[in-house]
N, C-alpha and C positions, 0 to 999 in steps of 0.2 A: 504494500500500500504506500502510495506517495503522500508526502506531507504537503499540504496546500499552503500553509503559511510558514514563513521563515522564522528562525529563532530571533528573539529580540536582541538588540545589541547589549553587550555586558555593561553593567553600570559600575561606577567606582566602588559601590558597596560590595559588589561581587568579588573584588580583589581583596577586600579586607573582611573576612568572615566575622560575624558578630561574636563577641566574647561572652562567656557566661556572666550572669549578673553579679557574681561575687568577686570578679576580677576588678580591682580598683585601678591598678597601674599596670602597664605593660611596656615592653621595649619595642620600639618601632621596627617592623620587619625590614630587613635589608640594612639595618644600621651597621656601619663598618666597625671592624674591631678597633681601629684607631679612635674613632669617635666614642665608642663605648668605654675604652680604657681612659681616654682623656677626661670624659665626664666623671668616671669613677674617681680618678685622681683628684679632680677639683672638689668633689664632694668629701673625700677623705681629708683634704687640706682644710676645708670649712669645719669639719667635725673636730679636727685637732684644735683649731682656734677656739671653737665653742667650749671644748673640754678644758683647755687652759684657762679660759675666762672663768669657768665654773670653779676650777681648782683654786683660783686666787681668792674666792669668797669663802673657802672652807678651811677647816683646821683638823688636825689629828687624823684619825682613821679614815674619815670620809674623803679628805684630801688625798690620802694614799690610794684609795680606791679609784678616784677620778684620774689620778696620774697613771695608775696601772692601765686604765682604759686608753689614755693617751698613748702609752707604749704599744698597745695592741693596734691602735689606729695607725701609728707610724710604721709598724711592721707591715701592715696591710698596704700602706702607701708605698713602701719599698718594693713589695711584690708587684703591685700594679705598675709602678714606674719601670721596673725591670721588664715586665711583659710588654709595655708600650715601646721601650727601647728596642726590644727584639723584633717586635712586629713592624715598627716604623723607625728604623735607625736614622739618626740625624746625619746630614751630609757632611 
């Protein structure tokens, strides 16, 4: 049996399937590794600044906890920066 009507043209929403309603954030499809790592690096830098600002307001054990978080953020920063350097070496 032959089809009488042609298929409708694809719409932009066909390219981006609907996400489940419980998904709040997502990474843009096709985002380059360089862009993803650069954004992650910038977010980690911001987190470091926020944590240091918070640590300045604290004393004792709480300050030590926040500074431990700073160390973890900085280690993550080193890993992301190394991955970025490997993926996109500077000329």
